[in-house]
N, C-alpha and C positions, 0 to 999 in steps of 0.2 A: 644604134641612133636614130640618124637624120631618117629615112627609111619609114622609122619606124612616127616621129616625131608625123612625120607629109599624110602616110597615113591614118591616122588619126583626128589631125585635120584635114583634109578629105574629107573625114565620117560625116565629120563636126558639121559641115555647110552643110551637105547635103545632107540634111532629116533638116532641117532648116525650110528646104525647098518642100521636098514633101512629105512633111509631120503638119503641115499645119492649116488643113482642114476634115481634119479628120483625119483628110487623104491627105491631103494636095498643098495642106501647109505644113512641110516638119522645117528645116532650123539648123539646118547645112552647110550655112555661113551663113546669110540672113534666117534671121527667124522671125517665120510666121507661119500660125495655122504652127506652126513650126520652123526658127527662125532658122538660118542652114547658115553655116560657114561656108569652106572655102569650096570640098568639094557637098557632092549632095550628101551631105544628112543624112537626115529629112529631120530633121528641126518641121514642125509644122508650120507652116505658114512661114518661112526663114526662122533659119536657130539659127544666133547665133555661141562663137565659142564655148566652151569652158572655163571659168573661174574658179578664183578660191572656195573651197570649200568653206559655205559660214557659218559658225556652230550654231546650237544653237540658241535658240533668243524665249523668254517668254511674249504674248499673244499682250498689245497693251490698249486694242478695245476691246471692247465686254460685248462677251455674245450675242447678247439682249439685240448691236448697233445690227445686225446681217437679217436681213432681206430674207420674210417668206418665202414669198408666191411673184408673180414675174405678172410686171408693165407687154397688157394682153396687145396694146399699138403697134409690141416688137416680131405680132404676130401676124403685119402686110412691110416689111422693109422698104411698101415702093413708094407708098408712104410717107418713106423719114427721110423727110430732103431737104431737112431746113440747112444754111450754109450757113458752118459757123461763124463768131466773131475772129475781129483779124488774131487775135490772141485770146486764148483763156485757159483757167486754169482745173485742171476734174482733183482732188485730197481724194487718193485710194485708202479704208482703212481694210487692216492687212493680218492674218492670225501675227505674224510680227511685230507689226507696226504702222506706223501711217507716213504716207508719202509725197508731196506733189509731182504732179508733173504740170512743167506749161506746155501751151500748144504753137507755137504759130504760124497760119495759117499757109503763107507764102510758102515759106515750104515744100508745101503736097497739098494744097489745095483742097486738091483729092478727101483724100487722108486723111486728113483737119476734119472734113463736112462730115465723114462717116463715122468718124470720133464719137464728133459732137456730138451729132444724135442717138449714138451706141448709148451712149454713158448718162442724157439727157431724162435715158428712157429704162436706166438701170439694167441697160443692158448685163452688168457687169459680175455683179450682185452673184453674192456663193460661187462664183467661177474661181476655179482655183489653175496653180501655177504649174503647169502635166506634168512640165520640162525642166528642171532647170542641171546648166551646162556645167559644171565650171571652167570657169577660165571664156569661155564662151559664153549664153545666152540665160536668159530668164524666159519663157516660154508663156503664155493665158489663149487664150479669147472661145472655149468652144465654152457655151452656158451651161447654168445646170440645169437650164430644166430639158427635155431633148423633144418634147414641142419646140421650142423654142431656135434649140440648135435642124435645126431640119426646115426648116422655111428659110434661115439665114445663109443654110449650105451651099452654095450658089448663086448668092446671091451678091455677083461677085459686082468690084469700082473697077476700072482702070487701069494700070503705067498710067506712075506719070514721071518726069524728071527725075534723076538726084540732083537734089542740089547744096544738102549735107554733108556731114558724110560720116560712117554709122561708130559712131564713141563713143566709147565711157559710160550710162547712161541715159546715148538719146532708144526714142522708141520706133519703131519700122514695123510690116507689116505681115504677114508671116506669106506663102504664094509658096508655089508648085514649079511647078523649068515650065510652065505653058504662061501665057499671059495673060493676064490680065483676069486675074485670079483670086486678089487679094481680098481679102470677106472680113471677116469680123478678128482674128487669126490676132495676135500680135505680140516683140518682144522685145525685150529690154538687151539691150545692149549690155554685158557682165561689164566688160572690153574693146577698148579700139578694134575693131574688124575694119576695117582700109581692105581689104580683096571683098566686101557683098557689098561694095557701090558699086565696080560695075556687074555685079552681079545684078543687078538696079535694082534695092531695093534700099524706096529711099523714105528716111525717118522725118517726123511730121512733128517731135518730142520731145520732150528730154528731160529729167528726175536729177538736181539739185547733190549738189555734195553729199550732203546729209543724210536726205531720200535714201539714198543708195547707200547707205551702209543700212538700212533696212531694209531692199532691197536683198546684201551677202549676205544675211546669214540666210532664207527662204530655205529649205530642208532642203537638200541637194546632191541626198545616199540615191531619190533610185535614180536619177537622169533623165534622161531619155525611155525608157524602160514603159511609159505607159501607150497603151493604146488606144490610142485619136480616136478612130471608131467607133468605139469600147464605150469610149466619152462618153459623144457625139448621140449616139447612142440609149444609154442607162441613166444616163448625169448620170452625180453630184452621189448615187448611191455607189454605181460600181468603184470611183474614187478608193469612200472614204471602206469597203470593202477591200480593196488590193491593194491601197496608196494609202493607207492612215496619216498616215503623219506628211502629210505634200500637205503645203500653204496656201488657204486659200483670200479671197477678195471679202469686202465681210459690207460691203460697199465702195462702190465711185462716184465719187457727186461732185457738179459746177461748184466751182465754186468766184469770188470773185464780181466786180461787172462785168462778163464774160455769164454768168449762169443767166441769164436775159433775158439774152441779147443777135438769138438769134433770129436767121431772114429767110422766111420762104422761097423756092427754089422755084 
């Protein structure tokens, strides 16, 4: 049994490193673009370890809140360089309910700035939680729009020191095993994945206990089976056709005092 558990854990971590960016973000231990757990399993951009299978729930937000098009500013990643406020909050309206992410810039300034700019321009709207590994991580961050996904695929940011542990509820970028490969894929730790800390997965935000009750309900029976490259290439249509039960983000929006407090770099 010990050997089986060790093997499963290693596979989960490996996925975090290699499923992350369509090709580069998996969640083996750390998930981003596929969070990865311990051993490179294949999370996209780091994929944390699986958590208990969340029971199904009904969507809490009306479908009309879903955005049907993207902000054209997203086609020019090099221009989205605003410095984020020291702290800011992002409300996610999903097909399972709503939750809020609180970001503390000091934890990981580079990652916080990237997240702030992506959310400000609605990058995550309509995107799916394509990798849900019970007892490990939930991964998302590939745009629902192929053209947008293409321009951000190699818009990487540098790695930075890990100042917070990958505890339950903490958000971290997925990445590949190569340095400086964080881009847009993010994973939510479903459990305490401290093993990811030493792998360079640096958390930048956290969801409170109430919000994690929503995350725990995301559909997880597909595991890590969706192909990240095809998600990026074909967009939402690929997932709706082959993985119809996946939960998704209707909108991800800045809220509170930090909503309009960004500073140009």
